[in-house]
Backbone as JSON Lines, residues from 0, in Angstrom:
{"i":0,"aa":"M","n":[-13.42,-29.33,-4.04],"ca":[-13.67,-28.07,-3.37],"c":[-13.14,-26.94,-4.26]}
{"i":1,"aa":"N","n":[-13.94,-25.91,-4.38],"ca":[-13.52,-24.76,-5.17],"c":[-12.86,-23.74,-4.23]}
{"i":2,"aa":"W","n":[-11.56,-23.61,-4.33],"ca":[-10.8,-22.73,-3.43],"c":[-11.19,-21.27,-3.59]}
{"i":3,"aa":"N","n":[-11.71,-20.9,-4.76],"ca":[-12.11,-19.51,-4.96],"c":[-13.15,-19.08,-3.94]}
{"i":4,"aa":"Y","n":[-14.08,-19.98,-3.62],"ca":[-15.1,-19.64,-2.64],"c":[-14.55,-19.63,-1.22]}
{"i":5,"aa":"V","n":[-13.58,-20.48,-0.94],"ca":[-12.91,-20.43,0.36],"c":[-12.21,-19.09,0.53]}
{"i":6,"aa":"F","n":[-11.48,-18.67,-0.49],"ca":[-10.79,-17.38,-0.44],"c":[-11.79,-16.23,-0.28]}
{"i":7,"aa":"L","n":[-12.92,-16.33,-0.97],"ca":[-13.94,-15.3,-0.88],"c":[-14.54,-15.24,0.52]}
{"i":8,"aa":"I","n":[-14.79,-16.38,1.13],"ca":[-15.31,-16.41,2.5],"c":[-14.3,-15.81,3.47]}
{"i":9,"aa":"V","n":[-13.04,-16.16,3.31],"ca":[-11.99,-15.59,4.16],"c":[-11.92,-14.08,3.98]}
{"i":10,"aa":"A","n":[-12.03,-13.61,2.73],"ca":[-12.03,-12.17,2.47],"c":[-13.19,-11.49,3.17]}
{"i":11,"aa":"V","n":[-14.36,-12.1,3.12],"ca":[-15.53,-11.53,3.8],"c":[-15.3,-11.48,5.31]}
{"i":12,"aa":"M","n":[-14.73,-12.53,5.86],"ca":[-14.48,-12.56,7.31],"c":[-13.53,-11.42,7.72]}
{"i":13,"aa":"F","n":[-12.45,-11.24,6.98],"ca":[-11.52,-10.15,7.31],"c":[-12.19,-8.79,7.13]}
{"i":14,"aa":"E","n":[-13.01,-8.64,6.11],"ca":[-13.7,-7.37,5.87],"c":[-14.68,-7.08,7.0]}
{"i":15,"aa":"V","n":[-15.37,-8.09,7.49],"ca":[-16.33,-7.91,8.59],"c":[-15.59,-7.52,9.87]}
{"i":16,"aa":"V","n":[-14.48,-8.16,10.15],"ca":[-13.68,-7.8,11.33],"c":[-13.18,-6.37,11.2]}
{"i":17,"aa":"A","n":[-12.66,-6.02,10.03],"ca":[-12.12,-4.67,9.82],"c":[-13.2,-3.61,9.94]}
{"i":18,"aa":"T","n":[-14.36,-3.85,9.35],"ca":[-15.43,-2.86,9.4],"c":[-15.98,-2.73,10.81]}
{"i":19,"aa":"T","n":[-16.07,-3.83,11.53],"ca":[-16.51,-3.77,12.92],"c":[-15.52,-2.95,13.75]}
{"i":20,"aa":"A","n":[-14.24,-3.15,13.52],"ca":[-13.22,-2.38,14.25],"c":[-13.21,-0.92,13.83]}
{"i":21,"aa":"L","n":[-13.61,-0.64,12.6],"ca":[-13.56,0.72,12.07],"c":[-14.37,1.69,12.93]}
{"i":22,"aa":"K","n":[-15.51,1.25,13.43],"ca":[-16.33,2.12,14.28],"c":[-15.58,2.49,15.56]}
{"i":23,"aa":"S","n":[-14.79,1.56,16.07],"ca":[-14.05,1.8,17.31],"c":[-12.79,2.63,17.13]}
{"i":24,"aa":"T","n":[-12.38,2.89,15.89],"ca":[-11.15,3.66,15.68],"c":[-11.32,5.13,16.05]}
{"i":25,"aa":"E","n":[-12.59,5.59,16.07],"ca":[-12.89,6.99,16.34],"c":[-12.05,7.91,15.45]}
{"i":26,"aa":"G","n":[-12.21,7.67,14.14],"ca":[-11.48,8.49,13.16],"c":[-9.99,8.19,13.13]}
{"i":27,"aa":"F","n":[-9.64,6.94,13.38],"ca":[-8.24,6.5,13.42],"c":[-7.43,7.23,14.5]}
{"i":28,"aa":"T","n":[-8.08,7.57,15.6],"ca":[-7.38,8.19,16.73],"c":[-7.04,7.18,17.81]}
{"i":29,"aa":"R","n":[-7.56,5.97,17.71],"ca":[-7.26,4.9,18.67],"c":[-6.4,3.85,17.97]}
{"i":30,"aa":"L","n":[-5.24,3.55,18.54],"ca":[-4.22,2.73,17.88],"c":[-4.7,1.31,17.58]}
{"i":31,"aa":"W","n":[-5.12,0.55,18.58],"ca":[-5.39,-0.87,18.37],"c":[-6.57,-1.12,17.45]}
{"i":32,"aa":"P","n":[-7.69,-0.44,17.62],"ca":[-8.76,-0.65,16.64],"c":[-8.34,-0.23,15.23]}
{"i":33,"aa":"S","n":[-7.51,0.81,15.13],"ca":[-7.02,1.26,13.82],"c":[-6.15,0.2,13.18]}
{"i":34,"aa":"L","n":[-5.27,-0.43,13.96],"ca":[-4.41,-1.48,13.42],"c":[-5.23,-2.7,12.98]}
{"i":35,"aa":"V","n":[-6.27,-3.03,13.76],"ca":[-7.14,-4.14,13.38],"c":[-7.85,-3.81,12.07]}
{"i":36,"aa":"A","n":[-8.38,-2.59,11.95],"ca":[-9.1,-2.19,10.74],"c":[-8.17,-2.21,9.52]}
{"i":37,"aa":"I","n":[-7.01,-1.61,9.63],"ca":[-6.08,-1.53,8.51],"c":[-5.6,-2.92,8.08]}
{"i":38,"aa":"S","n":[-5.18,-3.73,9.05],"ca":[-4.68,-5.06,8.7],"c":[-5.83,-5.95,8.19]}
{"i":39,"aa":"G","n":[-7.02,-5.79,8.76],"ca":[-8.17,-6.56,8.3],"c":[-8.51,-6.25,6.86]}
{"i":40,"aa":"Y","n":[-8.52,-4.95,6.51],"ca":[-8.8,-4.58,5.12],"c":[-7.7,-5.05,4.18]}
{"i":41,"aa":"A","n":[-6.46,-4.96,4.61],"ca":[-5.35,-5.43,3.76],"c":[-5.5,-6.93,3.47]}
{"i":42,"aa":"L","n":[-5.78,-7.72,4.49],"ca":[-5.96,-9.15,4.29],"c":[-7.22,-9.44,3.48]}
{"i":43,"aa":"A","n":[-8.28,-8.67,3.71],"ca":[-9.52,-8.86,2.94],"c":[-9.26,-8.63,1.46]}
{"i":44,"aa":"F","n":[-8.55,-7.57,1.13],"ca":[-8.28,-7.29,-0.29],"c":[-7.34,-8.32,-0.9]}
{"i":45,"aa":"Y","n":[-6.4,-8.81,-0.12],"ca":[-5.53,-9.86,-0.65],"c":[-6.36,-11.1,-1.01]}
{"i":46,"aa":"F","n":[-7.16,-11.58,-0.05],"ca":[-7.96,-12.77,-0.31],"c":[-9.04,-12.53,-1.36]}
{"i":47,"aa":"L","n":[-9.52,-11.3,-1.46],"ca":[-10.48,-10.95,-2.5],"c":[-9.84,-11.02,-3.88]}
{"i":48,"aa":"S","n":[-8.56,-10.73,-3.96],"ca":[-7.88,-10.74,-5.26],"c":[-7.72,-12.15,-5.82]}
{"i":49,"aa":"L","n":[-7.71,-13.16,-4.97],"ca":[-7.45,-14.52,-5.44],"c":[-8.56,-15.08,-6.32]}
{"i":50,"aa":"P","n":[-9.84,-14.96,-5.95],"ca":[-10.89,-15.47,-6.85],"c":[-10.98,-14.69,-8.17]}
{"i":51,"aa":"L","n":[-10.45,-13.48,-8.18],"ca":[-10.51,-12.67,-9.4],"c":[-9.68,-13.26,-10.53]}
{"i":52,"aa":"R","n":[-8.84,-14.23,-10.22],"ca":[-8.07,-14.89,-11.28],"c":[-8.96,-15.68,-12.22]}
{"i":53,"aa":"T","n":[-10.11,-16.16,-11.72],"ca":[-10.97,-17.01,-12.56],"c":[-12.44,-16.59,-12.59]}
{"i":54,"aa":"I","n":[-12.88,-15.77,-11.65],"ca":[-14.28,-15.35,-11.6],"c":[-14.34,-13.87,-11.97]}
{"i":55,"aa":"P","n":[-15.31,-13.45,-12.77],"ca":[-15.41,-12.04,-13.16],"c":[-15.51,-11.11,-11.95]}
{"i":56,"aa":"V","n":[-14.88,-9.95,-12.07],"ca":[-14.79,-9.0,-10.97],"c":[-16.18,-8.57,-10.47]}
{"i":57,"aa":"G","n":[-17.13,-8.38,-11.37],"ca":[-18.46,-7.96,-10.96],"c":[-19.15,-8.99,-10.08]}
{"i":58,"aa":"V","n":[-18.96,-10.26,-10.41],"ca":[-19.57,-11.34,-9.64],"c":[-18.9,-11.45,-8.27]}
{"i":59,"aa":"V","n":[-17.58,-11.44,-8.25],"ca":[-16.85,-11.53,-6.98],"c":[-17.23,-10.37,-6.08]}
{"i":60,"aa":"Y","n":[-17.27,-9.18,-6.64],"ca":[-17.58,-7.99,-5.83],"c":[-19.01,-8.04,-5.31]}
{"i":61,"aa":"A","n":[-19.94,-8.5,-6.14],"ca":[-21.33,-8.6,-5.7],"c":[-21.47,-9.58,-4.54]}
{"i":62,"aa":"L","n":[-20.82,-10.72,-4.65],"ca":[-20.88,-11.71,-3.57],"c":[-20.21,-11.19,-2.31]}
{"i":63,"aa":"W","n":[-19.05,-10.55,-2.46],"ca":[-18.31,-10.02,-1.31],"c":[-19.12,-8.93,-0.61]}
{"i":64,"aa":"C","n":[-19.65,-8.01,-1.39],"ca":[-20.43,-6.92,-0.8],"c":[-21.7,-7.42,-0.15]}
{"i":65,"aa":"G","n":[-22.41,-8.31,-0.85],"ca":[-23.66,-8.81,-0.3],"c":[-23.45,-9.52,1.02]}
{"i":66,"aa":"A","n":[-22.48,-10.42,1.07],"ca":[-22.2,-11.14,2.31],"c":[-21.72,-10.2,3.4]}
{"i":67,"aa":"G","n":[-20.84,-9.27,3.03],"ca":[-20.33,-8.31,4.02],"c":[-21.44,-7.44,4.6]}
{"i":68,"aa":"I","n":[-22.33,-6.97,3.74],"ca":[-23.44,-6.13,4.2],"c":[-24.31,-6.9,5.2]}
{"i":69,"aa":"L","n":[-24.62,-8.14,4.89],"ca":[-25.47,-8.91,5.79],"c":[-24.8,-9.17,7.14]}
{"i":70,"aa":"F","n":[-23.54,-9.57,7.11],"ca":[-22.84,-9.84,8.37],"c":[-22.64,-8.57,9.2]}
{"i":71,"aa":"I","n":[-22.24,-7.49,8.56],"ca":[-22.03,-6.24,9.28],"c":[-23.34,-5.74,9.87]}
{"i":72,"aa":"T","n":[-24.42,-5.85,9.12],"ca":[-25.73,-5.43,9.62],"c":[-26.13,-6.25,10.84]}
{"i":73,"aa":"G","n":[-25.9,-7.55,10.78],"ca":[-26.2,-8.4,11.93],"c":[-25.37,-8.05,13.14]}
{"i":74,"aa":"I","n":[-24.09,-7.79,12.95],"ca":[-23.23,-7.4,14.07],"c":[-23.65,-6.05,14.63]}
{"i":75,"aa":"A","n":[-23.97,-5.1,13.75],"ca":[-24.41,-3.78,14.21],"c":[-25.71,-3.88,14.99]}
{"i":76,"aa":"W","n":[-26.58,-4.78,14.59],"ca":[-27.86,-4.95,15.28],"c":[-27.63,-5.53,16.67]}
{"i":77,"aa":"V","n":[-26.76,-6.55,16.78],"ca":[-26.52,-7.2,18.06],"c":[-25.58,-6.4,18.95]}
{"i":78,"aa":"Y","n":[-24.45,-6.0,18.39],"ca":[-23.39,-5.39,19.2],"c":[-23.62,-3.91,19.47]}
{"i":79,"aa":"Y","n":[-24.07,-3.17,18.46],"ca":[-24.26,-1.73,18.62],"c":[-25.72,-1.34,18.83]}
{"i":80,"aa":"R","n":[-26.62,-2.32,18.86],"ca":[-28.06,-2.09,19.05],"c":[-28.65,-1.16,17.99]}
{"i":81,"aa":"Q","n":[-28.2,-1.29,16.75],"ca":[-28.71,-0.49,15.64],"c":[-29.84,-1.25,14.97]}
{"i":82,"aa":"A","n":[-31.06,-0.79,15.21],"ca":[-32.25,-1.47,14.69],"c":[-32.48,-1.12,13.22]}
{"i":83,"aa":"L","n":[-33.17,-2.0,12.51],"ca":[-33.5,-1.79,11.11],"c":[-35.0,-1.63,10.97]}
{"i":84,"aa":"D","n":[-35.42,-0.75,10.06],"ca":[-36.84,-0.59,9.78],"c":[-37.24,-1.49,8.61]}
{"i":85,"aa":"G","n":[-38.51,-1.46,8.25],"ca":[-39.04,-2.3,7.19],"c":[-38.32,-2.15,5.86]}
{"i":86,"aa":"P","n":[-38.15,-0.91,5.36],"ca":[-37.44,-0.76,4.09],"c":[-36.01,-1.31,4.12]}
{"i":87,"aa":"A","n":[-35.32,-1.17,5.25],"ca":[-33.96,-1.72,5.36],"c":[-33.99,-3.24,5.29]}
{"i":88,"aa":"L","n":[-34.96,-3.85,5.95],"ca":[-35.08,-5.31,5.91],"c":[-35.44,-5.81,4.51]}
{"i":89,"aa":"I","n":[-36.3,-5.07,3.82],"ca":[-36.65,-5.42,2.44],"c":[-35.4,-5.33,1.55]}
{"i":90,"aa":"G","n":[-34.63,-4.27,1.74],"ca":[-33.39,-4.13,0.97],"c":[-32.42,-5.27,1.23]}
{"i":91,"aa":"M","n":[-32.3,-5.69,2.49],"ca":[-31.44,-6.83,2.81],"c":[-31.94,-8.1,2.14]}
{"i":92,"aa":"A","n":[-33.25,-8.29,2.13],"ca":[-33.82,-9.47,1.47],"c":[-33.52,-9.45,-0.02]}
{"i":93,"aa":"L","n":[-33.56,-8.27,-0.63],"ca":[-33.23,-8.16,-2.05],"c":[-31.76,-8.49,-2.31]}
{"i":94,"aa":"I","n":[-30.89,-8.09,-1.38],"ca":[-29.47,-8.42,-1.5],"c":[-29.28,-9.94,-1.45]}
{"i":95,"aa":"V","n":[-29.94,-10.59,-0.48],"ca":[-29.86,-12.05,-0.37],"c":[-30.38,-12.7,-1.64]}
{"i":96,"aa":"A","n":[-31.49,-12.19,-2.16],"ca":[-32.05,-12.74,-3.4],"c":[-31.07,-12.57,-4.56]}
{"i":97,"aa":"G","n":[-30.43,-11.43,-4.65],"ca":[-29.46,-11.19,-5.72],"c":[-28.28,-12.12,-5.64]}
{"i":98,"aa":"V","n":[-27.76,-12.32,-4.44],"ca":[-26.63,-13.25,-4.26],"c":[-27.06,-14.67,-4.61]}
{"i":99,"aa":"A","n":[-28.27,-15.05,-4.22],"ca":[-28.77,-16.39,-4.54],"c":[-28.91,-16.58,-6.05]}
{"i":100,"aa":"V","n":[-29.45,-15.58,-6.73],"ca":[-29.6,-15.67,-8.19],"c":[-28.24,-15.83,-8.86]}
{"i":101,"aa":"I","n":[-27.27,-15.05,-8.43],"ca":[-25.93,-15.16,-9.02],"c":[-25.37,-16.56,-8.81]}
{"i":102,"aa":"N","n":[-25.47,-17.07,-7.58],"ca":[-24.89,-18.38,-7.28],"c":[-25.63,-19.53,-7.94]}
{"i":103,"aa":"L","n":[-26.93,-19.43,-8.05],"ca":[-27.71,-20.54,-8.58],"c":[-27.82,-20.56,-10.09]}
{"i":104,"aa":"F","n":[-27.87,-19.38,-10.72],"ca":[-28.22,-19.34,-12.12],"c":[-27.17,-18.72,-13.05]}
{"i":105,"aa":"S","n":[-26.2,-18.01,-12.53],"ca":[-25.25,-17.35,-13.4],"c":[-24.29,-18.34,-14.03]}
{"i":106,"aa":"K","n":[-24.09,-18.17,-15.32],"ca":[-23.1,-18.97,-16.03],"c":[-21.73,-18.27,-16.02]}
{"i":107,"aa":"S","n":[-21.64,-17.12,-15.35],"ca":[-20.41,-16.36,-15.27],"c":[-19.45,-16.91,-14.23]}
{"i":108,"aa":"I","n":[-19.95,-17.76,-13.35],"ca":[-19.09,-18.3,-12.29],"c":[-18.97,-19.81,-12.43]}
{"i":109,"aa":"P","n":[-17.83,-20.35,-12.04],"ca":[-17.68,-21.81,-12.11],"c":[-18.5,-22.47,-11.02]}
{"i":110,"aa":"H","n":[-19.21,-23.52,-11.35],"ca":[-20.02,-24.25,-10.36],"c":[-19.41,-25.59,-10.09]}
């Protein structure tokens, strides 16, 4: 098992929780959502730093951002009822394609 990917998944999970809570902070005027957002981002960045020991920063960041964008978009669609139009869906598909290309074909990451 490659622990770098486990750490990256954990980082994405904390980032998704933090970003979901960020909307509820109302500009950091609400205590509990603010604490969730701040602690979630702190943990996300900690776990994001671990794969950077062996995987290039551009690759780690691309994977983290791509996964985070997809999960946050899905949560916003279900939880906040924020619909996506055709161009947004095409953009999401391109993000998925980019992440797939990096994971399947890049020699920059350990397989």
